[in-house]
VOBA-1610 file (N, C-alpha, C; in pm, whole numbers, padded with zeros to 5 digits, always signed):
BEGIN
Met-00890+02264+00586Met-00789+02161+00560Met-00667+02220+00490Ser-00691+02305+00389Ser-00579+02364+00315Ser-00492+02449+00405Leu-00555+02517+00503Leu-00480+02602+00595Leu-00380+02519+00675Val-00425+02403+00726Val-00338+02319+00807Val-00232+02253+00720Tyr-00271+02210+00601Tyr-00178+02142+00511Tyr-00064+02235+00470Lys-00094+02364+00453Lys+00007+02463+00412Lys+00053+02548+00530Trp+00043+02494+00650Trp+00066+02573+00770Trp+00203+02641+00774Asp+00307+02567+00749Asp+00442+02623+00757Asp+00462+02737+00658Ile+00406+02721+00538Ile+00419+02826+00436Ile+00344+02951+00478Leu+00222+02932+00533Leu+00140+03046+00574Leu+00203+03119+00692Lys+00265+03045+00783Lys+00330+03110+00898Lys+00444+03200+00851Lys+00516+03158+00749Lys+00625+03241+00696Lys+00570+03368+00632Val+00452+03356+00570Val+00392+03472+00503Val+00354+03580+00604Thr+00326+03542+00728Thr+00283+03641+00829Thr+00397+03732+00873His+00521+03695+00844His+00635+03778+00885His+00644+03904+00799Glu+00647+04018+00864Glu+00653+04145+00792Glu+00788+04164+00723Lys+00784+04235+00611Lys+00906+04267+00538Lys+00927+04417+00538Glu+01051+04456+00545Glu+01085+04598+00553Glu+01045+04672+00426Gly+00981+04786+00445Gly+00946+04872+00334Gly+00820+04835+00259Glu+00741+04740+00308Glu+00619+04702+00235Glu+00505+04797+00266Ser+00404+04795+00184Ser+00292+04889+00195Ser+00206+04860+00318Thr+00125+04959+00354Thr+00034+04944+00468Thr-00068+04834+00441Glu-00118+04829+00318Glu-00217+04726+00282Glu-00158+04586+00301Arg-00032+04568+00261Arg+00032+04437+00276Arg+00049+04401+00424Lys+00085+04500+00506Lys+00098+04476+00649Lys-00035+04437+00711Glu-00142+04503+00670Glu-00275+04470+00723Glu-00316+04330+00682Ala-00282+04294+00559Ala-00316+04160+00511Ala-00242+04053+00593Arg-00116+04079+00624Arg-00039+03985+00706Arg-00098+03975+00846Ala-00141+04089+00901Ala-00201+04089+01035Ala-00332+04010+01036Asp-00410+04025+00930Asp-00536+03949+00921Asp-00509+03799+00912Leu-00409+03763+00832Leu-00373+03622+00820Leu-00327+03566+00954Thr-00252+03644+01030Thr-00206+03601+01162Thr-00325+03572+01254Lys-00426+03658+01251Lys-00546+03637+01332Lys-00617+03508+01293Val-00627+03482+01161Val-00693+03361+01114Val-00618+03237+01162Leu-00485+03237+01150Leu-00406+03122+01192Leu-00414+03102+01343Asp-00414+03211+01419Asp-00428+03200+01564Asp-00562+03139+01601Phe-00666+03179+01529Phe-00800+03125+01555Phe-00804+02975+01526Val-00746+02935+01413Val-00743+02793+01376Val-00663+02713+01479Gln-00550+02766+01522Gln-00462+02694+01614Gln-00527+02672+01751Ser-00612+02764+01792Ser-00674+02754+01924Ser-00814+02691+01920Ser-00861+02657+01800Ser-00996+02603+01787Ser-01007+02464+01849Lys-01125+02429+01893Lys-01149+02301+01957Lys-01127+02187+01857Gly-01052+02087+01897Gly-01024+01973+01809Gly-00887+01982+01746Leu-00834+02105+01731Leu-00702+02121+01672Leu-00596+02164+01774Asp-00642+02207+01891Asp-00546+02251+01993Asp-00451+02139+02031Ala-00503+02016+02044Ala-00417+01902+02079Ala-00321+01871+01966Tyr-00367+01886+01841Tyr-00282+01861+01726Tyr-00163+01957+01724Phe-00190+02086+01742Phe-00082+02185+01736Phe+00010+02176+01857Lys-00041+02126+01968Lys+00042+02110+02087Lys+00156+02011+02062Asn+00127+01904+01984Asn+00227+01800+01959Asn+00284+01805+01816Arg+00246+01905+01740Arg+00278+01909+01598Arg+00428+01904+01572Glu+00504+01989+01638Glu+00648+01995+01611Glu+00720+01866+01648Ser+00686+01810+01764Ser+00752+01685+01807Ser+00715+01569+01716His+00588+01564+01674His+00544+01458+01584His+00609+01471+01447Gln+00623+01593+01397Gln+00689+01614+01268Gln+00836+01575+01277Ser+00898+01608+01387Ser+01039+01573+01405Ser+01060+01422+01409Ser+00964+01351+01468Ser+00973+01204+01478Ser+00909+01134+01359Gln+00846+01212+01270Gln+00777+01157+01153Gln+00671+01055+01192Val+00587+01094+01292Val+00476+01010+01334Val+00346+01088+01318Ile+00234+01016+01318Ile+00103+01080+01301Ile-00003+00999+01373Glu-00101+01068+01429Glu-00215+01002+01490Glu-00324+00983+01384Phe-00408+00881+01404Phe-00512+00850+01305Phe-00604+00969+01284Glu-00641+01038+01394Glu-00736+01150+01384Glu-00685+01262+01296Tyr-00553+01271+01277Tyr-00496+01383+01203Tyr-00431+01341+01072Leu-00469+01225+01022Leu-00416+01181+00892Leu-00449+01281+00782Trp-00563+01347+00796Trp-00605+01440+00691Trp-00509+01559+00678Thr-00426+01580+00780Thr-00334+01694+00773Thr-00214+01668+00684Ile-00189+01541+00645Ile-00072+01512+00559Ile-00113+01475+00417Phe-00245+01463+00395Phe-00294+01433+00260Phe-00376+01549+00208Ser-00355+01584+00081Ser-00433+01688+00016Ser-00476+01638-00120Thr-00568+01708-00185Thr-00615+01669-00317Thr-00498+01660-00415Gly-00486+01545-00483Gly-00380+01527-00580Gly-00246+01490-00521Thr-00244+01456-00391Thr-00117+01419-00327Thr-00062+01290-00386Glu+00064+01291-00421Glu+00131+01169-00467Glu+00167+01085-00346Val+00125+00959-00348Val+00149+00873-00233Val+00229+00751-00276Ile+00298+00691-00179Ile+00366+00564-00199Ile+00283+00457-00133Ala+00253+00350-00206Ala+00169+00243-00152Ala+00221+00107-00196Leu+00193+00006-00114Leu+00223-00133-00151Leu+00104-00185-00230Thr+00124-00210-00359Thr+00011-00248-00444Thr+00024-00387-00506Phe+00144-00443-00510Phe+00162-00568-00583Phe+00280-00645-00526Met+00253-00758-00463Met+00358-00847-00415Met+00466-00770-00338Glu+00420-00684-00245Glu+00510-00606-00159Glu+00597-00507-00237Glu+00556-00474-00359Glu+00627-00373-00438Glu+00562-00237-00415Lys+00643-00134-00395Lys+00591+00000-00375Lys+00565+00068-00509Gln+00463+00154-00509Gln+00429+00229-00630Gln+00385+00369-00591Val+00423+00467-00671Val+00377+00604-00652Val+00245+00621-00725Met+00144+00675-00656Met+00011+00686-00715Met-00054+00817-00674Ile-00161+00853-00744Ile-00247+00965-00706Ile-00388+00908-00695Arg-00428+00869-00577Arg-00560+00809-00559Arg-00593+00802-00410Ile-00714+00753-00380Ile-00761+00742-00242Ile-00737+00600-00191Phe-00684+00590-00070Phe-00664+00460-00007Phe-00737+00458+00128Arg-00776+00339+00168Arg-00836+00323+00299Arg-00727+00284+00400Ile-00724+00355+00511Ile-00631+00323+00619Ile-00714+00285+00741Asp-00701+00163+00788Asp-00778+00116+00903Asp-00738+00194+01028Arg-00836+00210+01115Arg-00814+00287+01237Arg-00706+00223+01324Tyr-00626+00306+01383Tyr-00526+00262+01480Tyr-00524+00362+01595Tyr-00459+00324+01703Tyr-00456+00409+01822Tyr-00312+00449+01853Gly-00297+00565+01913Gly-00164+00616+01938Gly-00106+00678+01813Thr+00026+00670+01800Thr+00093+00726+01682Thr+00158+00615+01601Lys+00180+00643+01473Lys+00250+00551+01383Lys+00351+00628+01301Lys+00461+00564+01268Lys+00554+00620+01173Lys+00484+00640+01039Ile+00498+00758+00981Ile+00427+00787+00857Ile+00466+00689+00746Asn+00595+00657+00736Asn+00638+00569+00627Asn+00612+00422+00653Thr+00536+00389+00762Thr+00492+00251+00784Thr+00344+00235+00755Leu+00277+00344+00717Leu+00135+00337+00682Leu+00117+00263+00550Pro-00002+00205+00526Pro-00027+00138+00397Pro+00001+00227+00277Cys-00019+00355+00295Cys+00022+00453+00195Cys+00058+00581+00267Tyr+00152+00655+00213Tyr+00193+00780+00276Tyr+00241+00876+00168Pro+00239+01007+00195Pro+00277+01105+00093Pro+00421+01084+00045Leu+00440+01099-00084Leu+00574+01081-00141Leu+00675+01175-00075Asp+00633+01298-00048Asp+00724+01395+00012Asp+00761+01359+00156Ser+00688+01265+00217Ser+00719+01224+00353Ser+00822+01112+00357His+00863+01066+00239His+00963+00959+00235His+01096+01013+00283Lys+01152+00947+00382Lys+01280+00989+00439Lys+01381+00876+00424Lys+01506+00913+00403Lys+01611+00814+00391Lys+01639+00753+00528Asp+01646+00620+00533Asp+01683+00552+00656Asp+01776+00437+00621Thr+01798+00349+00716Thr+01895+00241+00695Thr+01847+00138+00595Ser+01718+00136+00566Ser+01664+00032+00477Ser+01610+00085+00346Ser+01628+00213+00317Ser+01572+00269+00195Ser+01662+00380+00141Thr+01629+00426+00023Thr+01703+00534-00039Thr+01634+00666-00013Gly+01703+00776-00041Gly+01644+00907-00025Gly+01537+00934-00129Leu+01465+01046-00111Leu+01352+01078-00197Leu+01392+01092-00343Glu+01497+01167-00372Glu+01537+01190-00511Glu+01583+01060-00577Asp+01660+00979-00504Asp+01703+00850-00558Asp+01583+00759-00583Leu+01483+00769-00495Leu+01363+00688-00511Leu+01287+00728-00638Lys+01278+00858-00663Lys+01209+00907-00783Lys+01281+00858-00909Val+01414+00864-00907Val+01491+00816-01023Val+01468+00667-01043Lys+01467+00591-00937Lys+01446+00446-00945Lys+01311+00412-01005Tyr+01205+00477-00956Tyr+01071+00447-01004Tyr+01046+00501-01145Thr+01109+00614-01179Thr+01097+00667-01315Thr+01163+00572-01414Thr+01280+00520-01379Thr+01348+00422-01465Thr+01264+00297-01481Arg+01203+00253-01372Arg+01115+00136-01379Arg+00994+00163-01469Gly+00941+00285-01463Gly+00828+00322-01549Gly+00865+00321-01696Glu+00985+00367-01729Glu+01031+00364-01868Glu+01045+00220-01916Arg+01096+00134-01828Arg+01108-00008-01862Arg+00970-00070-01881Phe+00875-00031-01797Phe+00737-00080-01808Phe+00678-00047-01945Lys+00698+00075-01990Lys+00647+00116-02120Lys+00711+00036-02232Asp+00843+00017-02225Asp+00913-00060-02328Asp+00861-00204-02335Leu+00836-00264-02220Leu+00785-00402-02217Leu+00645-00409-02277Cys+00561-00312-02244Cys+00423-00313-02293Cys+00416-00288-02444Gln+00515-00220-02498Gln+00512-00184-02639Gln+00613-00264-02721Ala+00654-00380-02669Ala+00746-00465-02744Ala+00682-00506-02876Lys+00760-00504-02983Lys+00707-00537-03114Lys+00675-00685-03124Pro+00572-00720-03202Pro+00535-00861-03216Pro+00651-00945-03269Gly+00661-01066-03219Gly+00767-01156-03266Gly+00866-01188-03156Val+00988-01215-03195Val+01090-01256-03100Val+01122-01148-02996Lys+01093-01021-03029Lys+01122-00914-02935Lys+01027-00914-02816Gln+00922-00997-02824Gln+00831-01010-02712Gln+00873-01120-02615Met+00981-01187-02645Met+01025-01296-02558Met+01128-01244-02457Phe+01106-01279-02329Phe+01193-01232-02223Phe+01225-01348-02128His+01323-01322-02042His+01366-01420-01943His+01320-01373-01806Tyr+01265-01464-01725Tyr+01214-01426-01594Tyr+01248-01533-01491Asp+01319-01495-01387Asp+01348-01583-01275Asp+01294-01516-01149Gly+01171-01543-01117Gly+01111-01478-01001Gly+00971-01531-00977Gln+00899-01462-00892Gln+00764-01505-00856Gln+00662-01430-00940Gly+00563-01504-00990Gly+00456-01443-01068Gly+00325-01453-00994Leu+00224-01387-01047Leu+00092-01386-00984Leu-00015-01411-01088Ile-00102-01509-01060Ile-00215-01539-01148Ile-00342-01493-01078Val-00426-01421-01151Val-00557-01382-01099Val-00663-01464-01171Glu-00732-01550-01096Glu-00831-01638-01155Glu-00970-01607-01100Thr-01070-01623-01182Thr-01208-01603-01139Thr-01265-01738-01095Ile-01316-01745-00972Ile-01374-01869-00922Ile-01526-01863-00932Ser-01594-01972-00893Ser-01735-01990-00921Ser-01825-01880-00866Asn-01794-01825-00749Asn-01880-01723-00690Asn-01853-01583-00745Gly-01768-01573-00846Gly-01740-01446-00910Gly-01629-01366-00847Lys-01573-01412-00736Lys-01463-01342-00670Lys-01331-01377-00736Lys-01231-01296-00709Lys-01099-01318-00766Lys-01013-01399-00669Ala-00946-01498-00723Ala-00855-01578-00643Ala-00712-01554-00691Leu-00620-01534-00599Leu-00481-01506-00633Leu-00399-01633-00618Thr-00329-01671-00722Thr-00242-01788-00719Thr-00099-01741-00742Tyr-00012-01766-00646Tyr+00128-01725-00659Tyr+00210-01839-00717Leu+00286-01808-00821Leu+00377-01906-00879Leu+00509-01896-00803Thr+00521-01975-00698Thr+00638-01961-00611Thr+00764-02018-00674Ala+00748-02115-00763Ala+00865-02170-00830Ala+00920-02068-00929Pro+01051-02056-00941Pro+01109-01961-01037Pro+01063-01993-01179Leu+01028-01889-01252Leu+00986-01907-01390Leu+01108-01889-01479Gly+01198-01983-01475Gly+01323-01969-01548Gly+01309-02003-01695Gly+01406-01963-01774Gly+01405-01996-01916Gly+01337-01890-01999Glu+01340-01909-02128Glu+01281-01811-02221Glu+01133-01845-02240Asp+01055-01824-02134Asp+00916-01867-02140Asp+00819-01753-02114Leu+00864-01630-02128Leu+00780-01516-02096Leu+00760-01428-02218Trp+00633-01404-02251Trp+00599-01323-02369Trp+00526-01198-02321Leu+00571-01081-02366Leu+00513-00955-02323Leu+00484-00866-02444Gly+00407-00761-02417Gly+00384-00660-02520Gly+00242-00656-02571Glu+00207-00543-02630Glu+00077-00522-02695Glu-00040-00535-02598Glu-00018-00516-02469Glu-00127-00522-02372Glu-00172-00379-02341Glu-00267-00328-02416Glu-00310-00189-02407Glu-00365-00156-02268Ile-00421-00255-02200Ile-00480-00230-02068Ile-00374-00185-01968Tyr-00248-00224-01991Tyr-00144-00189-01896Tyr-00072-00061-01932Ile-00074-00021-02059Ile-00007+00102-02098Ile-00104+00220-02100Ser-00234+00193-02114Ser-00333+00300-02123Ser-00340+00389-02000Pro-00319+00336-01876Pro-00322+00429-01762Pro-00220+00541-01773Ile-00105+00516-01837Ile-00006+00620-01855Ile-00055+00723-01957Lys-00119+00675-02063Lys-00164+00765-02170Lys-00283+00850-02127Glu-00368+00796-02038Glu-00496+00860-02010Glu-00506+00915-01868Met-00395+00948-01806Met-00399+01004-01672Met-00476+01136-01672Arg-00562+01153-01573Arg-00649+01269-01568Arg-00574+01397-01535Tyr-00461+01383-01467Tyr-00388+01501-01423Tyr-00295+01550-01533Asp-00283+01682-01541Asp-00196+01745-01640Asp-00054+01739-01588Ile+00016+01631-01619Ile+00151+01612-01567Ile+00245+01579-01681Ser+00374+01591-01655Ser+00476+01570-01756Ser+00493+01422-01788Glu+00559+01395-01900Glu+00587+01257-01938Glu+00672+01188-01832Glu+00768+01261-01778Glu+00855+01202-01675Glu+00774+01162-01552Lys+00676+01246-01514Lys+00593+01215-01398Lys+00505+01093-01426Lys+00463+01076-01550Lys+00383+00958-01584Lys+00464+00830-01563Phe+00592+00835-01598Phe+00676+00718-01575Phe+00691+00691-01425Leu+00699+00797-01346Leu+00710+00782-01201Leu+00588+00710-01145Leu+00471+00733-01205Leu+00346+00675-01156Leu+00313+00540-01218Ala+00399+00489-01305Ala+00373+00360-01371Ala+00377+00246-01269Pro+00301+00139-01294Pro+00294+00028-01200Pro+00420-00058-01200Pro+00443-00133-01091Pro+00562-00219-01082Pro+00540-00357-01142Arg+00427-00380-01206Arg+00394-00511-01260Arg+00362-00502-01408Val+00373-00614-01475Val+00341-00619-01617Val+00278-00754-01647Leu+00187-00756-01741Leu+00118-00879-01777Leu+00198-00954-01883Gly+00211-01086-01866Gly+00284-01167-01962Gly+00230-01308-01968Trp+00264-01378-02075Trp+00221-01517-02093Trp+00337-01610-02061Ser+00317-01695-01962Ser+00418-01793-01926Ser+00388-01922-02001Ser+00471-01955-02101Ser+00446-02074-02180Ser+00471-02202-02100Ser+00554-02194-01996Ser+00579-02313-01914Ser+00460-02345-01825His+00379-02242-01791His+00260-02263-01709His+00131-02251-01790Asn+00144-02207-01917Asn+00027-02188-02004Asn-00078-02100-01938His-00035-01984-01895His-00128-01896-01826His-00078-01752-01833Trp-00175-01658-01838Trp-00140-01517-01825Trp-00107-01489-01680Cys+00003-01423-01655Cys+00049-01393-01520Cys+00091-01247-01511Gln+00103-01200-01388Gln+00158-01067-01362Gln+00299-01084-01306Phe+00393-01004-01356Phe+00533-01019-01321Phe+00592-00886-01275Arg+00693-00893-01190Arg+00764-00774-01147Arg+00844-00716-01264Val+00825-00588-01290Val+00896-00523-01400Val+01046-00534-01381Asp+01093-00513-01259Asp+01237-00511-01233Asp+01305-00645-01256Glu+01227-00755-01258Glu+01287-00888-01271Glu+01273-00946-01412Val+01215-00869-01503Val+01204-00913-01642Val+01334-00879-01714Lys+01401-00980-01765Lys+01531-00962-01832Lys+01519-00996-01980Glu+01618-00954-02055Glu+01621-00987-02197Glu+01639-01138-02213Ala+01581-01192-02321Ala+01589-01336-02345Ala+01734-01380-02363Lys+01765-01495-02308Lys+01900-01548-02321Lys+01921-01604-02462Lys+02046-01618-02501Lys+02080-01665-02634Lys+02119-01813-02636Ala+02082-01886-02531Ala+02127-02025-02520Ala+02078-02112-02635Lys+01958-02084-02685Lys+01901-02170-02788Lys+01976-02160-02920Glu+02046-02048-02942Glu+02125-02038-03065Glu+02239-02140-03064Ala+02299-02161-02946Ala+02406-02259-02934Ala+02352-02400-02957Ile+02231-02426-02908Ile+02170-02557-02929Ile+02147-02581-03078Phe+02099-02477-03147Phe+02073-02490-03290Phe+02203-02514-03366Asp+02308-02438-03331Asp+02434-02447-03405Asp+02511-02576-03379Lys+02511-02622-03253Lys+02602-02730-03216Lys+02533-02865-03190Glu+02407-02863-03147Glu+02344-02988-03105Glu+02240-03041-03204Leu+02173-02952-03276Leu+02073-02998-03372Leu+02142-03068-03489Gln+02101-03194-03513Gln+02166-03275-03615Gln+02098-03254-03751Leu+02152-03158-03827Leu+02103-03128-03961Leu+02221-03094-04051Glu+02202-03115-04178Glu+02307-03075-04273Glu+02325-02924-04267Leu+02447-02880-04292Leu+02479-02737-04282Leu+02395-02654-04377Lys+02371-02707-04499Lys+02293-02629-04596Lys+02148-02611-04550Val+02096-02712-04477Val+01960-02701-04424Val+01955-02597-04313Lys+02056-02599-04225Lys+02063-02500-04118Lys+02074-02359-04175Asn+02154-02345-04280Asn+02170-02213-04342Asn+02039-02164-04402Met+01963-02255-04460Met+01834-02219-04518Met+01735-02174-04409Ile+01732-02247-04296Ile+01644-02211-04185Ile+01682-02075-04128Thr+01814-02053-04112Thr+01862-01925-04060Thr+01821-01811-04152Ala+01832-01832-04282Ala+01795-01727-04379Ala+01646-01697-04372Leu+01563-01803-04358Leu+01418-01783-04349Leu+01380-01703-04225Val+01440-01740-04112Val+01410-01670-03986Val+01458-01526-03992Thr+01577-01503-04046Thr+01630-01367-04057Thr+01542-01280-04145Gln+01499-01336-04259Gln+01412-01260-04350Gln+01277-01231-04284His+01225-01329-04210His+01095-01311-04144His+01103-01202-04037Asn+01212-01202-03959Asn+01227-01103-03853Asn+01245-00963-03908Ser+01307-00952-04027Ser+01329-00820-04087Ser+01198-00753-04124Gln+01090-00831-04139Gln+00961-00775-04177Gln+00899-00694-04063Glu+00947-00714-03939Glu+00892-00639-03827Glu+00912-00490-03844Gly+01023-00454-03908Gly+01052-00313-03927Gly+00994-00257-04056Gly+00911-00335-04123Gly+00850-00289-04246Gly+00931-00316-04370Lys+01043-00390-04357Lys+01127-00419-04471Lys+01084-00550-04537Gly+01112-00561-04662Gly+01082-00687-04732Gly+00934-00702-04762Val+00899-00815-04821Val+00760-00845-04858Val+00690-00910-04740Gln+00579-00853-04699Gln+00505-00906-04586Gln+00432-01035-04625Asn+00437-01135-04534Asn+00360-01256-04558Asn+00211-01224-04555Pro+00133-01278-04647Pro-00010-01246-04651Pro-00084-01301-04530Asp-00181-01223-04481Asp-00265-01266-04369Asp-00402-01301-04427Leu-00408-01417-04496Leu-00530-01455-04567Leu-00646-01477-04471Ile-00617-01535-04355Ile-00717-01551-04250Ile-00673-01464-04133Glu-00759-01369-04095Glu-00720-01271-03993Glu-00664-01338-03868Gly-00546-01294-03829Gly-00484-01346-03708Gly-00410-01477-03727Lys-00410-01533-03851Lys-00347-01663-03874Lys-00221-01653-03962Gly-00200-01539-04025Gly-00088-01527-04116Gly+00031-01459-04053Arg+00124-01420-04138Arg+00246-01351-04096Arg+00326-01432-03996Gly+00316-01562-04004Gly+00393-01650-03919Gly+00495-01726-04002Leu+00581-01802-03937Leu+00681-01883-04005Leu+00673-02023-03945Val+00633-02118-04023Val+00616-02256-03976Val+00714-02346-04051Ile+00794-02420-03976Ile+00892-02511-04034Ile+00870-02651-03977Met+00855-02749-04060Met+00836-02886-04013Met+00967-02963-04030Leu+01020-03011-03920Leu+01140-03094-03921Leu+01098-03238-03893His+01155-03334-03968His+01116-03473-03946His+01241-03560-03941Gly+01225-03673-03881Gly+01336-03765-03868Gly+01337-03830-03731Arg+01428-03922-03712Arg+01435-03995-03585Arg+01493-03903-03477Ser+01429-03904-03361Ser+01475-03820-03251Ser+01605-03874-03196Thr+01699-03781-03165Thr+01826-03821-03106Thr+01836-03781-02961Ser+01721-03735-02905Ser+01722-03692-02764Ser+01731-03814-02674Lys+01790-03796-02559Lys+01806-03904-02461Lys+01687-03912-02370
//
């Protein structure tokens, strides 16, 4: 398998170089014999007969899928709501007949990605997915409090367990608008980046990060999965409501603003921390407002 996967490189190695030693020449001759034997062997003769034309057209037959995948190959796959992700893992490809465009397979090698009318080139794609991975990490590690609130206008996905133990997928087709999305502190989503088995760089880990993130939709009261690219910073509309529409004396508003500001400053370790007398129940800010409602 490795011989076929590295075929072009090995063919170049067989070319003699001027002034090299006799031993090196003999080694090249031996390699040439091995490659000739492989090329003419039963089962591969048909593959090599069409190899150049198929490579030029970027197509592959099912029987020869193994020639484009190797151990540790980075692949592009559709994993979540038609979002592509770069991964290092095994995928099942159902049998097909004839040839298929490599980049139309359920997953295909990252290096086989070619620029066409509907996609970007390989390097631009890597930059795009690396940037998305960095955003994914930031969302997963958002600090507790208001910094976990985000704005989302898009489709979400709920995974529910039904009676027979199988997973049921529920798509939230209605836009999840407004400041109703809470993210962060979900170790299950950031741990794959930290614990990757392969010895790869931090930048490569971001490239392999998923296109989805787990969040709590307060409007639906449910944990959902959301597209990383569609998660935006929370809007500031509620500040205008507080300043202009909430009917309170100015001194009361100033007191509330001071309390909230002081509470938020504790996230960075400044100020006196509110006691957490009952685990998980403290370090909050509760304000009770009373009076006749003026809402219509």
